[in-house]
VOBA-1610 file (N, C-alpha, C; in pm, whole numbers, padded with zeros to 5 digits, always signed):
BEGIN
Met-08511-00544+10926Met-08577-00448+11043Met-08489-00412+11124Phe-08455-00301+11222Phe-08408-00308+11328Phe-08398-00375+11465Tyr-08589-00347+11458Tyr-08621-00366+11619Tyr-08602-00540+11638Asn-08627-00606+11531Asn-08639-00769+11549Asn-08473-00832+11546Asn-08385-00722+11499Asn-08254-00742+11524Asn-08205-00725+11672Glu-08279-00671+11742Glu-08223-00664+11898Glu-08231-00783+11967Ser-08147-00774+12060Ser-08232-00865+12225Ser-08345-00855+12250Leu-08399-00932+12345Leu-08545-00965+12405Leu-08490-00868+12479Glu-08398-00857+12585Glu-08399-00806+12673Glu-08405-00620+12661Phe-08336-00567+12535Phe-08347-00467+12481Phe-08525-00408+12430Gln-08555-00508+12345Gln-08686-00483+12334Gln-08751-00493+12428Gln-08774-00566+12550Gln-08830-00549+12671Gln-08851-00413+12756Lys-08716-00339+12782Lys-08661-00231+12817Lys-08752-00159+12721Tyr-08747-00129+12615Tyr-08819-00049+12530Tyr-08928-00016+12544Ile-08991-00157+12549Ile-09183-00151+12556Ile-09214-00124+12721Asp-09100-00155+12824Asp-09142-00128+12980Asp-09139+00061+12938Ser-09025+00112+12900Ser-09037+00230+12900Ser-09147+00329+12835Leu-09179+00284+12694Leu-09247+00315+12657Leu-09400+00324+12737Ser-09434+00226+12793Ser-09511+00187+12876Ser-09554+00271+13022Ile-09461+00325+13050Ile-09466+00386+13124Ile-09478+00532+13115Ile-09413+00601+13050Ile-09422+00725+13027Ile-09599+00705+12938Gly-09658+00623+12819Gly-09774+00621+12810Gly-09873+00633+12903Ser-09861+00560+13086Ser-09911+00549+13138Ser-09936+00692+13235Leu-09887+00825+13177Leu-09881+00927+13267Leu-09976+01010+13141Ser-10071+00969+13030Ser-10116+01073+12935Ser-10213+01129+12992Asn-10252+01090+13139Asn-10346+01188+13181Asn-10300+01327+13216Leu-10160+01329+13239Leu-10128+01475+13310Leu-10162+01561+13180Phe-10200+01501+13038Phe-10192+01593+12917Phe-10317+01561+12880Ser-10377+01447+12870Ser-10508+01440+12816Ser-10625+01373+12875Asp-10728+01378+12836Asp-10854+01264+12837Asp-10894+01184+12760Ser-10799+01167+12626Ser-10831+01082+12543Ser-10768+00944+12589Lys-10804+00870+12525Lys-10802+00671+12527Lys-10667+00660+12480Val-10632+00737+12408Val-10520+00717+12320Val-10410+00753+12367Pro-10272+00713+12435Pro-10161+00720+12507Pro-10073+00810+12411Tyr-10071+00951+12522Tyr-09990+01046+12498Tyr-09802+01018+12513Leu-09746+01044+12382Leu-09625+01016+12372Leu-09530+01162+12325Tyr-09483+01201+12328Tyr-09421+01333+12318Tyr-09273+01300+12248Tyr-09294+01312+12105Tyr-09149+01266+12011Tyr-08989+01337+12074Arg-08978+01367+12161Arg-08847+01421+12216Arg-08856+01321+12341Ile-08958+01272+12381Ile-08920+01188+12504Ile-08905+01045+12429Ala-08981+00973+12305Ala-08979+00910+12235Ala-08819+00885+12226Glu-08781+00966+12129Glu-08629+00973+12091Glu-08544+00902+12187Lys-08515+00970+12303Lys-08437+00940+12452Lys-08504+00784+12477Ile-08628+00771+12503Ile-08620+00600+12522Ile-08550+00534+12443Phe-08611+00527+12296Phe-08534+00448+12185Phe-08372+00419+12217Cys-08318+00548+12224Cys-08169+00582+12245Cys-08083+00455+12355Arg-08175+00529+12445Arg-08130+00458+12595Arg-08179+00304+12623Ser-08281+00270+12574Ser-08330+00110+12532Ser-08198+00028+12474Phe-08199+00082+12320Phe-08108-00011+12269Phe-07931+00075+12239Asn-07930+00155+12345Asn-07781+00184+12358Asn-07748+00251+12214Ala-07823+00318+12180Ala-07803+00397+12029Ala-07759+00493+12009Asn-07690+00546+11904Asn-07651+00682+11939Asn-07730+00800+11921Asp-07750+00901+11991Asp-07872+00971+11974Asp-07812+01108+11878Leu-07879+01123+11762Leu-07855+01210+11710Leu-07966+01338+11650Ser-08056+01297+11767Ser-08190+01423+11817Ser-08118+01559+11787Arg-08041+01590+11863Arg-08001+01691+11853Arg-07926+01777+11729Gly-07921+01686+11629Gly-07852+01766+11478Gly-07947+01772+11400Asp-07959+01857+11332Asp-08082+01899+11223Asp-08049+01806+11097Ile-08084+01714+11133Ile-08046+01611+10975Ile-08124+01511+10988Ala-08156+01388+10896Ala-08250+01347+10834Ala-08258+01221+10952Leu-08171+01125+11000Leu-08178+01085+11122Leu-08169+01119+11275Asp-08237+01047+11329Asp-08241+01063+11478Asp-08134+01021+11567Ala-08135+00848+11502Ala-08027+00736+11616Ala-07973+00702+11485Ala-07902+00646+11554Ala-07784+00507+11486Ala-07696+00405+11566Lys-07727+00321+11546Lys-07650+00200+11593Lys-07600+00150+11508Ser-07462+00035+11526Ser-07410-00032+11415Ser-07385+00028+11297Asn-07423+00009+11173Asn-07447+00070+11061Asn-07582+00078+11007Val-07640+00112+11115Val-07810+00097+11093Val-07861+00250+11103Gly-07910+00336+11050Gly-07958+00406+11085Gly-08097+00470+11121Ile-08162+00535+11195Ile-08309+00515+11234Ile-08361+00669+11215Gly-08487+00678+11145Gly-08565+00825+11159Gly-08717+00786+11258Leu-08693+00871+11377Leu-08818+00792+11445Leu-08929+00901+11447Lys-09050+00810+11468Lys-09153+00908+11448Lys-09266+00838+11540Thr-09393+00931+11590Thr-09493+00849+11660Thr-09616+00966+11576Phe-09722+00873+11552Phe-09830+00938+11569Phe-09962+00844+11575Leu-10057+00926+11542Leu-10199+00829+11595Leu-10210+00689+11446Lys-10303+00590+11515Lys-10285+00499+11437Lys-10425+00535+11296Asn-10500+00580+11371Asn-10647+00653+11226Asn-10649+00519+11150Asn-10674+00567+11049Asn-10696+00442+10904Asn-10567+00349+10893Glu-10468+00368+10936Glu-10319+00298+10937Glu-10310+00329+10766Lys-10305+00419+10727Lys-10273+00480+10606Lys-10239+00620+10647Thr-10158+00686+10729Thr-10132+00814+10739Thr-10055+00851+10678Leu-10047+01000+10656Leu-09979+01059+10595Leu-09898+01157+10730Gln-09768+01166+10689Gln-09621+01234+10786Gln-09548+01307+10723Lys-09528+01446+10813Lys-09420+01519+10722Lys-09283+01421+10779Val-09202+01457+10666Val-09084+01381+10659Val-08987+01447+10653Ala-09015+01622+10569Ala-08887+01674+10586Ala-08923+01789+10557Glu-08860+01903+10564Glu-08898+02083+10560Glu-08813+02157+10493Phe-08835+02221+10388Phe-08778+02290+10286Phe-08782+02431+10279Asn-08839+02492+10374Asn-08849+02642+10393Asn-08737+02734+10371Lys-08660+02727+10403Lys-08500+02778+10348Lys-08501+02709+10221Asp-08521+02660+10161Asp-08475+02618+10002Asp-08563+02701+09925Arg-08668+02768+09953Arg-08780+02811+09877Arg-08738+02883+09764Ile-08598+02944+09782Ile-08554+03017+09659Ile-08543+02936+09544Leu-08525+02798+09567Leu-08498+02696+09457Leu-08558+02659+09337Tyr-08700+02660+09458Tyr-08810+02582+09359Tyr-08916+02693+09316Glu-08919+02840+09397Glu-09030+02902+09413Glu-09098+02923+09245Asn-09171+02968+09176Asn-09217+03011+09037Asn-09200+02891+08957Lys-09173+02736+08970Lys-09121+02626+08940Lys-09273+02590+08869Asn-09286+02480+08766Asn-09398+02443+08738Asn-09386+02250+08852Glu-09491+02220+08800Glu-09533+02077+08907Glu-09397+02008+08907Val-09357+01979+08793Val-09239+01873+08749Val-09131+01893+08787Asp-09075+02021+08806Asp-08928+02075+08865Asp-08954+02120+09000Ile-09089+02120+09065Ile-09066+02157+09212Ile-09054+01994+09220Val-09130+01897+09197Val-09109+01792+09246Val-08989+01734+09248Asn-08911+01729+09096Asn-08779+01691+09092Asn-08649+01746+09192Ile-08693+01873+09222Ile-08590+01966+09297Ile-08602+01888+09411Ile-08737+01909+09516Ile-08766+01845+09626Ile-08716+01726+09635Ala-08718+01640+09532Ala-08693+01490+09612Ala-08536+01498+09576Ser-08464+01577+09476Ser-08321+01589+09456Ser-08262+01646+09649Leu-08327+01731+09670Leu-08299+01769+09790Leu-08286+01683+09926Arg-08402+01600+09957Arg-08446+01492+10018Arg-08297+01422+10045Asn-08295+01343+09913Asn-08219+01216+09878Asn-08070+01314+09927Lys-08031+01420+09884Lys-07892+01449+09889Lys-07854+01482+10069Arg-08005+01488+10133Arg-07993+01492+10268Arg-08036+01392+10352Ile-08057+01271+10290Ile-08048+01127+10347Ile-07909+01042+10344Asp-07891+01115+10196Asp-07705+01044+10190Asp-07615+01139+10279Phe-07661+01280+10323Phe-07559+01348+10383Phe-07557+01296+10541Ala-07678+01231+10594Ala-07697+01199+10716Ala-07623+01072+10736Glu-07648+00972+10629Glu-07577+00867+10623Glu-07449+00900+10671Lys-07356+00942+10563Lys-07240+00953+10608Lys-07210+01003+10716Leu-07244+01096+10763Leu-07226+01172+10889Leu-07226+01044+11002Ser-07340+00969+10997Ser-07340+00920+11075Ser-07267+00778+11064Asn-07208+00764+10932Asn-07124+00629+10916Asn-07214+00495+10927Val-07337+00505+10845Val-07445+00397+10814Val-07473+00369+10723Glu-07506+00209+10694Glu-07510+00167+10546Glu-07686+00186+10525Lys-07749+00162+10587Lys-07890+00125+10580Lys-07971+00224+10709Ser-08048+00264+10654Ser-08195+00331+10721Ser-08293+00313+10721Tyr-08355+00329+10833Tyr-08506+00292+10879Tyr-08564+00403+10944Tyr-08717+00398+10908Tyr-08802+00472+10999Tyr-08842+00370+11099His-08856+00385+11209His-08914+00316+11352His-09030+00411+11411Cys-09138+00373+11394Cys-09246+00406+11471Cys-09302+00396+11554Val-09339+00476+11646Val-09451+00416+11771Val-09613+00486+11722Val-09718+00357+11657Val-09812+00438+11628Val-09927+00377+11762Arg-09939+00501+11780Arg-10080+00495+11888Arg-10218+00492+11880Gly-10306+00382+11933Gly-10404+00358+11930Gly-10474+00343+12042Asp-10583+00324+12068Asp-10680+00317+12198Asp-10625+00221+12311Asn-10543+00256+12409Asn-10513+00240+12504Asn-10361+00160+12460Arg-10323+00125+12377Arg-10219+00093+12340Arg-10130+00133+12231Phe-10021+00110+12217Phe-09904+00099+12162Phe-09862-00009+12045His-09837+00053+11931His-09775-00021+11800His-09650+00009+11785Leu-09533-00075+11717Leu-09448-00048+11665Leu-09410-00095+11507Tyr-09385-00012+11431Tyr-09373-00047+11277Tyr-09252+00021+11198Glu-09216-00022+11161Glu-09085+00005+11065Glu-09070-00024+10897Glu-08990+00031+10825Glu-08997+00042+10697Glu-08877+00093+10672Ser-08822+00098+10548Ser-08685+00089+10532Ser-08707+00267+10456Met-08589+00353+10473Met-08613+00504+10449Met-08557+00515+10361Asp-08624+00485+10216Asp-08581+00485+10106Asp-08501+00637+10014Leu-08456+00622+09931Leu-08435+00754+09869Leu-08542+00795+09754Ile-08567+00866+09731Ile-08713+00900+09628Ile-08639+00866+09482Asn-08727+00766+09446Asn-08726+00733+09300Asn-08700+00816+09185Ile-08621+00928+09182Ile-08707+01010+09098Ile-08663+00976+08946Glu-08616+00928+08873Glu-08623+00842+08760Glu-08791+00766+08700Asn-08835+00745+08806Asn-08962+00664+08854Asn-09104+00741+08888Ile-09075+00893+08909Ile-09140+00959+08949Ile-09282+00935+08859Thr-09413+00950+08928Thr-09548+00938+08827Thr-09657+01021+08905Ser-09747+01031+08821Ser-09866+01092+08894Ser-09867+01190+08978Ile-09817+01293+08905Ile-09777+01437+08981Ile-09943+01476+08948Lys-09945+01516+09051Lys-10091+01654+09061Lys-10087+01719+09130Lys-10165+01828+09086Lys-10157+01948+09209Lys-10307+01971+09237Lys-10308+01962+09387Lys-10427+01952+09430Lys-10405+02078+09529Lys-10519+02160+09508Lys-10515+02339+09609Lys-10366+02371+09625Asn-10306+02333+09724Asn-10198+02413+09800Asn-10072+02283+09767Ser-10114+02167+09742Ser-10011+02038+09773Ser-09993+01988+09649Ile-09844+01956+09581Ile-09836+01900+09494Ile-09797+01718+09531Trp-09893+01628+09474Trp-09895+01466+09500Trp-09811+01424+09383Phe-09772+01305+09471Phe-09645+01207+09347Phe-09594+01074+09400His-09596+00999+09349His-09572+00877+09349His-09432+00834+09304Asp-09336+00723+09360Asp-09220+00693+09326Asp-09221+00561+09258Gly-09331+00487+09251Gly-09348+00322+09223Gly-09298+00275+09385Ile-09281+00348+09448Ile-09254+00267+09614Ile-09343+00317+09688His-09348+00469+09726His-09405+00543+09873His-09496+00646+09736Glu-09592+00700+09839Glu-09657+00800+09795Glu-09603+00912+09903Tyr-09610+01054+09804Tyr-09569+01199+09893Tyr-09653+01297+09813Thr-09662+01365+09972Thr-09721+01511+09884Thr-09617+01626+09933Phe-09633+01728+09837Phe-09557+01879+09904Phe-09613+01963+09904Asn-09610+02013+10033Asn-09694+02107+10100Asn-09625+02231+10050Leu-09703+02317+09948Leu-09620+02427+09900Leu-09651+02571+09987Ser-09742+02576+10080Ser-09768+02656+10145Ser-09641+02648+10305Lys-09617+02555+10346Lys-09510+02511+10462Lys-09399+02476+10415Ser-09394+02408+10285Ser-09283+02394+10259Ser-09222+02239+10322Thr-09357+02183+10318Thr-09310+02014+10394Thr-09349+01942+10286Leu-09220+01826+10263Leu-09249+01691+10227Leu-09322+01618+10270Ile-09453+01563+10255Ile-09526+01441+10342Ile-09500+01320+10269Lys-09494+01216+10358Lys-09541+01068+10286Lys-09612+00973+10365Arg-09675+00888+10327Arg-09771+00793+10346Arg-09740+00669+10418Phe-09750+00664+10505Phe-09694+00518+10598Phe-09829+00453+10587Asn-09779+00312+10544Asn-09918+00240+10521Asn-09899+00104+10650Thr-09953+00116+10756Thr-09886+00083+10921Thr-09978-00082+10930Ser-09999-00127+10868Ser-10116-00232+10864Ser-10030-00340+10949Gln-09913-00345+10939Gln-09873-00454+10969Gln-09753-00462+11099Tyr-09732-00490+11226Tyr-09655-00451+11288Tyr-09571-00551+11390Leu-09468-00488+11410Leu-09341-00552+11459Leu-09401-00643+11612Ala-09466-00557+11670Ala-09488-00590+11796Ala-09589-00450+11849Glu-09711-00528+11942Glu-09797-00432+12008Glu-09823-00486+12127Phe-09884-00344+12231Phe-09875-00389+12351Phe-10010-00294+12417Asp-10033-00378+12512Asp-10138-00260+12579Asp-10037-00121+12704Val-10132-00019+12732Val-10071+00106+12781Val-10190+00087+12912Glu-10158+00094+12996Glu-10267+00151+13125Glu-10256+00244+13213Ile-10299+00347+13119Ile-10309+00504+13143Ile-10345+00514+13320Leu-10256+00546+13361Leu-10314+00622+13528Leu-10438+00706+13524Glu-10508+00704+13633Glu-10646+00785+13649Glu-10548+00924+13708Asn-10470+00877+13803Asn-10424+01037+13873Asn-10293+01007+13866Pro-10207+01033+13754Pro-10086+01021+13742Pro-10009+01088+13853Leu-10061+01222+13866Leu-09955+01324+13962Leu-09961+01289+14083Asp-10039+01188+14156Asp-10035+01174+14269Asp-09963+01043+14291Asp-09914+00948+14172Asp-09842+00839+14153Asp-09707+00908+14130Ile-09679+01013+14100Ile-09537+01100+14089Ile-09495+01161+14184Lys-09586+01210+14282Lys-09551+01260+14382Lys-09504+01170+14489Lys-09510+01023+14468Lys-09487+00945+14587Lys-09336+00894+14546Cys-09321+00920+14424Cys-09148+00944+14361Cys-09056+01015+14439Phe-09120+01148+14523Phe-09057+01255+14540Phe-09032+01208+14712Ser-09088+01123+14711Ser-09100+01065+14924Ser-08960+01060+14962Glu-08932+01107+15086Glu-08834+01119+15186Glu-08721+01035+15131Asp-08766+00903+15086Asp-08666+00814+15097Asp-08610+00793+14942Ala-08697+00802+14823Ala-08646+00835+14691Ala-08552+00890+14651Lys-08499+00789+14565Lys-08344+00857+14487Lys-08379+00875+14349Leu-08375+00991+14312Leu-08426+01065+14187Leu-08265+01132+14111Phe-08233+01114+13972Phe-08183+01208+13953Phe-08059+01118+13915Glu-08036+00993+13978Glu-07936+00940+14006Glu-07807+00942+13891Asn-07829+00956+13793Asn-07758+00939+13630Asn-07733+01079+13601Gly-07775+01211+13672Gly-07758+01320+13614Gly-07801+01359+13477Ser-07783+01474+13433Ser-07883+01530+13319Ser-07796+01559+13183Asp-07867+01536+13077Asp-07814+01556+12935Asp-07795+01684+12922Leu-07846+01815+12999Leu-07807+01922+12948Leu-07667+01977+12900Phe-07630+02025+12833Phe-07520+02102+12822Phe-07498+02286+12780Asp-07373+02297+12798Asp-07355+02417+12768Asp-07326+02422+12623Thr-07344+02480+12519Thr-07350+02513+12406Thr-07330+02600+12317Val-07240+02618+12213Val-07231+02751+12139Val-07220+02657+11992Tyr-07246+02763+11884Tyr-07271+02794+11771Tyr-07160+02815+11679Leu-07129+02764+11554Leu-06999+02847+11498Leu-07058+02834+11356Pro-07001+02904+11278Pro-07051+02917+11139Pro-06987+02836+11046Leu-06964+02773+10966Leu-06931+02712+10832Leu-06916+02808+10693Tyr-06919+02914+10735Tyr-06898+02990+10630Tyr-06814+03191+10691Ser-06799+03231+10589Ser-06753+03364+10640Ser-06825+03475+10616Lys-06804+03598+10611Lys-06924+03711+10592Lys-06958+03714+10454Asn-07096+03691+10472Asn-07190+03750+10358Asn-07226+03605+10301Lys-07254+03516+10389Lys-07244+03387+10376Lys-07191+03283+10244Lys-07057+03272+10254Lys-06944+03269+10167Lys-06893+03225+10220Val-06818+03119+10200Val-06721+03038+10236Val-06563+03053+10223Ser-06464+03103+10246Ser-06367+03161+10170Ser-06285+03040+10142Glu-06224+03120+09995Glu-06172+03015+09925Glu-06046+02980+09976Arg-05956+03015+10106Arg-05867+02974+10082Arg-05814+03045+10216Ser-05946+02990+10322Ser-05905+02982+10457Ser-06023+02863+10537Ser-05986+02875+10651Ser-06111+02794+10730Ser-06194+02660+10645Leu-06300+02632+10600Leu-06273+02522+10547Leu-06203+02456+10424Asn-06133+02573+10359Asn-06066+02558+10244Asn-05946+02599+10281Gln-05891+02611+10393Gln-05737+02610+10442Gln-05647+02551+10338Trp-05698+02417+10302Trp-05609+02365+10196Trp-05560+02420+10109Asn-05631+02538+10034Asn-05598+02617+09928Asn-05517+02714+09938Ala-05479+02745+10047Ala-05444+02881+10108Ala-05311+02867+10015Ser-05251+02977+10018Ser-05126+03047+09912Ser-04988+02988+10001Gly-04891+03025+09939Gly-04746+02956+10027Gly-04714+02864+10048Arg-04724+02786+10184Arg-04632+02659+10150Arg-04741+02536+10099Glu-04682+02456+10099Glu-04789+02341+10059Glu-04845+02267+10157Arg-04959+02242+10102Arg-05035+02177+10252Arg-05149+02067+10205Asn-05170+02024+10291Asn-05249+01848+10252Asn-05398+01875+10235Pro-05420+01839+10095Pro-05562+01871+10089Pro-05661+01842+10203Asn-05655+01780+10295Asn-05778+01794+10429Asn-05730+01862+10509Glu-05628+01932+10492Glu-05614+02071+10600Glu-05727+02200+10617Ile-05792+02165+10731Ile-05859+02259+10769Ile-05881+02321+10859Tyr-05968+02437+10922Tyr-06016+02474+11055Tyr-06165+02519+11064Ile-06258+02479+11127Ile-06343+02517+11162Ile-06342+02691+11217Pro-06380+02803+11192Pro-06383+02977+11222Pro-06475+02943+11362Ile-06411+03004+11455Ile-06456+03063+11578Ile-06472+03221+11589Pro-06560+03267+11561Pro-06605+03416+11528Pro-06595+03445+11720Ser-06501+03591+11691Ser-06485+03668+11822Ser-06573+03712+11909Lys-06715+03704+11885Lys-06849+03716+11960Lys-06872+03606+12025Val-06833+03434+11965Val-06839+03351+12046Val-06748+03336+12207His-06626+03365+12179His-06553+03388+12267His-06628+03540+12347Lys-06656+03635+12323Lys-06719+03706+12396Lys-06869+03683+12444Tyr-06957+03604+12403Tyr-07059+03560+12451Tyr-07052+03460+12602Ser-06945+03312+12555Ser-06909+03189+12613Ser-06764+03231+12630Pro-06738+03290+12702Pro-06567+03312+12735Pro-06518+03172+12800Thr-06569+03103+12853Thr-06532+02994+12919Thr-06548+02886+12860Phe-06643+02889+12773Phe-06682+02741+12705Phe-06539+02663+12656Phe-06472+02748+12596Phe-06369+02643+12582Phe-06227+02650+12610Pro-06174+02533+12636Pro-06029+02533+12658Pro-05955+02619+12679Gln-05872+02673+12729Gln-05707+02737+12645Gln-05684+02708+12582Arg-05630+02822+12468Arg-05536+02810+12355Arg-05491+02691+12342Asp-05436+02616+12257Asp-05367+02507+12201Asp-05356+02358+12334Lys-05501+02382+12414Lys-05478+02284+12523Lys-05590+02150+12427Pro-05517+02050+12401Pro-05604+01952+12390Pro-05724+01887+12411Phe-05830+01880+12361Phe-05980+01815+12412Phe-06039+01717+12334Asn-06113+01644+12352Asn-06184+01540+12295Asn-06312+01582+12187Leu-06331+01577+12081Leu-06426+01574+12024Leu-06495+01463+11951His-06635+01472+11980His-06725+01312+11947His-06824+01368+11893Leu-06780+01245+11738Leu-06852+01279+11606Leu-06969+01202+11640Pro-07079+01230+11522Pro-07175+01179+11540Pro-07175+01026+11480Ser-07082+00977+11477Ser-07091+00829+11410Ser-06981+00754+11524Gly-06977+00857+11627Gly-06867+00789+11761Gly-06744+00780+11763Lys-06711+00813+11674Lys-06556+00851+11646Lys-06501+00968+11724Ile-06388+00956+11773Ile-06346+01068+11852Ile-06224+01138+11817Leu-06204+01247+11791Leu-06120+01377+11725Leu-06044+01406+11869Ser-05876+01421+11870Ser-05831+01507+11915Ser-05811+01671+11876Val-05842+01748+11939Val-05886+01881+11866Val-05818+01959+11950Lys-05792+02087+11932Lys-05771+02222+12004Lys-05801+02348+11920Val-05844+02456+12035Val-05824+02572+11980Val-05621+02680+11966Cys-05701+02750+11852Cys-05570+02799+11786Cys-05555+02891+11735Gln-05452+02977+11655Gln-05412+03074+11584Gln-05434+03218+11653Asp-05436+03309+11619Asp-05424+03455+11701Asp-05613+03456+11743Asn-05628+03528+11843Asn-05726+03532+11917Asn-05829+03367+11909Ser-05750+03314+11927Ser-05838+03155+11932Ser-05959+03161+11819Lys-05912+03193+11715Lys-06024+03202+11584Lys-06060+03056+11528Ala-05988+02970+11568Ala-05959+02830+11470Ala-05982+02693+11560Leu-06074+02600+11495Leu-06075+02471+11567Leu-06045+02389+11470Met-05888+02298+11550Met-05841+02245+11429Met-05823+02096+11529Ser-05735+02020+11442Ser-05727+01846+11484Ser-05597+01861+11480Asn-05572+01749+11580Asn-05456+01691+11582Asn-05431+01503+11537Pro-05394+01474+11452Pro-05296+01615+11302Pro-05451+01644+11240Asn-05377+01758+11179Asn-05475+01843+11123Asn-05580+01813+11013Lys-05488+01704+10935Lys-05569+01637+10829Lys-05700+01601+10883Ala-05721+01518+11031Ala-05775+01438+11050Ala-05932+01461+11061Leu-05956+01677+11090Leu-06046+01710+11082Leu-06136+01721+10924Gly-06029+01790+10845Gly-06068+01733+10694Gly-06095+01639+10651Lys-06030+01527+10651Lys-06038+01403+10639Lys-06192+01373+10630Trp-06291+01386+10765Trp-06384+01376+10821Trp-06471+01463+10731Leu-06434+01563+10754Leu-06602+01648+10722Leu-06593+01706+10550Leu-06478+01714+10536Leu-06483+01734+10364Leu-06465+01575+10243Arg-06452+01471+10341Arg-06469+01354+10227Arg-06560+01267+10318Asp-06543+01235+10427Asp-06652+01173+10483Asp-06793+01189+10446Val-06784+01322+10488Val-06922+01389+10529Val-07014+01437+10396Leu-06909+01567+10356Leu-06946+01624+10269Leu-06962+01582+10090Gly-06856+01469+10119Gly-06842+01370+09973Gly-06768+01461+09881Leu-06688+01591+09923Leu-06595+01642+09816Leu-06461+01547+09763Lys-06430+01557+09636Lys-06312+01520+09597Lys-06198+01612+09649Glu-06082+01589+09657Glu-05971+01630+09649Glu-05931+01732+09587Gly-05925+01885+09586Gly-05941+01966+09511Gly-06047+02051+09486Glu-06130+02024+09531Glu-06276+02082+09502Glu-06326+02173+09607Leu-06385+02280+09623Leu-06372+02351+09705Leu-06535+02374+09764Leu-06508+02367+09889Leu-06638+02404+09933Leu-06718+02547+09928Thr-06815+02549+09896Thr-06901+02682+09845Thr-07031+02678+09930Tyr-07108+02759+09955Tyr-07203+02812+10056Tyr-07308+02736+09964Gln-07327+02722+09861Gln-07428+02626+09780Gln-07469+02481+09811Lys-07299+02454+09826Lys-07319+02317+09861Lys-07374+02251+09966Leu-07335+02356+10110Leu-07412+02340+10190Leu-07542+02335+10198Gln-07600+02470+10116Gln-07732+02477+10121Gln-07801+02344+10060Thr-07773+02275+09942Thr-07826+02174+09886Thr-07881+02061+10018Ile-07783+02073+10105Ile-07743+01943+10215Ile-07856+02023+10333Gly-07881+02144+10337Gly-07937+02194+10434Gly-07872+02223+10578Ile-07798+02298+10596Ile-07688+02286+10688Ile-07613+02416+10657Asp-07551+02508+10793Asp-07433+02617+10729Asp-07379+02638+10884Ser-07426+02531+10959Ser-07342+02563+11103Ser-07314+02405+11178Ile-07247+02402+11276Ile-07234+02349+11373Ile-07262+02418+11513Arg-07307+02289+11607Arg-07352+02304+11764Arg-07244+02219+11849Leu-07165+02294+11908Leu-07076+02205+11976Leu-07162+02222+12111Asp-07169+02086+12189Asp-07223+02086+12354Asp-07099+02019+12442Lys-07083+02084+12532Lys-06968+02102+12619Lys-07055+01992+12702Ile-06964+01859+12699Ile-06988+01765+12813Ile-06933+01792+12976Asp-06811+01855+12954Asp-06720+01840+13046Asp-06597+01931+13006Asp-06478+01973+13069Asp-06375+02040+12981Asp-06311+01989+12899Glu-06340+01814+12919Glu-06213+01731+12815Glu-06304+01704+12692Asn-06447+01670+12709Asn-06517+01633+12611Asn-06603+01711+12551Phe-06657+01714+12413Phe-06713+01756+12321Phe-06789+01695+12270Lys-06936+01727+12212Lys-06998+01683+12089Lys-07005+01782+11980Ile-07004+01729+11857Ile-07013+01792+11722Ile-07169+01767+11669Asn-07243+01839+11616Asn-07349+01837+11528Asn-07391+01933+11469Phe-07453+01920+11312Phe-07462+02016+11234Phe-07627+02042+11235Val-07629+02174+11217Val-07760+02251+11221Val-07788+02319+11103Ser-07907+02323+11084Ser-07983+02424+10990Ser-07940+02552+10961Phe-07961+02644+10801Phe-07940+02761+10786Phe-08019+02835+10913Gly-07944+02962+10943Gly-07969+03040+11040Gly-07929+03046+11189Ser-07893+02877+11211Ser-07861+02869+11351Ser-07761+02946+11423Phe-07654+03014+11368Phe-07585+03050+11405Phe-07612+03222+11469Glu-07680+03270+11326Glu-07769+03406+11317Glu-07837+03372+11454Glu-07944+03305+11484Glu-07978+03260+11607Glu-07952+03279+11746Tyr-07794+03199+11722Tyr-07762+03185+11861Tyr-07733+03349+11905Leu-07653+03422+11787Leu-07616+03556+11825Leu-07724+03644+11890Asp-07819+03640+11793Asp-07954+03707+11844Asp-07971+03698+12011Phe-07971+03553+12073Phe-08016+03551+12158Phe-07944+03635+12281Tyr-07787+03645+12232Tyr-07725+03722+12336Tyr-07768+03894+12276Glu-07765+03934+12146Glu-07759+04073+12116Glu-07910+04143+12121Asp-08046+04071+12164Asp-08149+04097+12162Asp-08192+04232+12271
//
């Protein structure tokens, strides 16, 4: 497991941070169960263990360190046999609607497996785990288990109950909610890696006010807020052009490297975010989810393309390492659909450093709607 392989120093830092956040629970609830917002849990995990934060991307993993991927969850202890959502397939409804129960289960299981595989390739990890903070009365419990692919060949006990389909793959129990298009997995959390008390402050607001005293030094490390734009991995009509952008290697004319691509930058992106990118042909650093850094630049007429230097580096990473395409195999929108993404998000750290993450269907349109509504 991940947690037990980390240093005692990192483990204690993690426990201390969770305890502090849990102590503030009376800001939100009167319950004896400490409150923990999942976004805060993600930040605490990544900062405590110096892990790569993947939570801003719409992929199956929230964090990665070395060759290990992590899906982070927090939920109530209850009877230690809780059902929790692990994936959503609302935008894939067209693939399984009007199918019988067996076909639906096989389609959803295949999509889930492809998304885990995509996330692991994107993050350059070999194995993934769920890391869970289980919340009980005045106490946090830490639990981990392997993030297994669904064993499709071993699926049994398929039963439809009202609006859900239940099934088992010989390792885990799942249910697929038809109305919400969500895959839910049962977590059996009877054995914990660690557990510790959380002292919930009676009047946490008073204690927070003390932090804002005249001598308090707050926010010394700055903020994680970024200037952000979204770019589509497709052209018009939800198609990937066969001879440009992500399939630029297939363009006619001169002989091209099989990894030669560019990510299109629509003119509206420049219109709505005119100062986001450096000037045309000025190199800057693109930080990949795996931690690797590529040198890239904006180029071509009207600054319509994001390309790497050397040009083949971006295509090698995106087409081969992440999407798993063979040389000479065209990228299609259907391929993007099976892994649940069709756009990327760029976060501007500063003028020379940018982060890239993959995002789900419709994200680019939502970005445009924000400016055009």
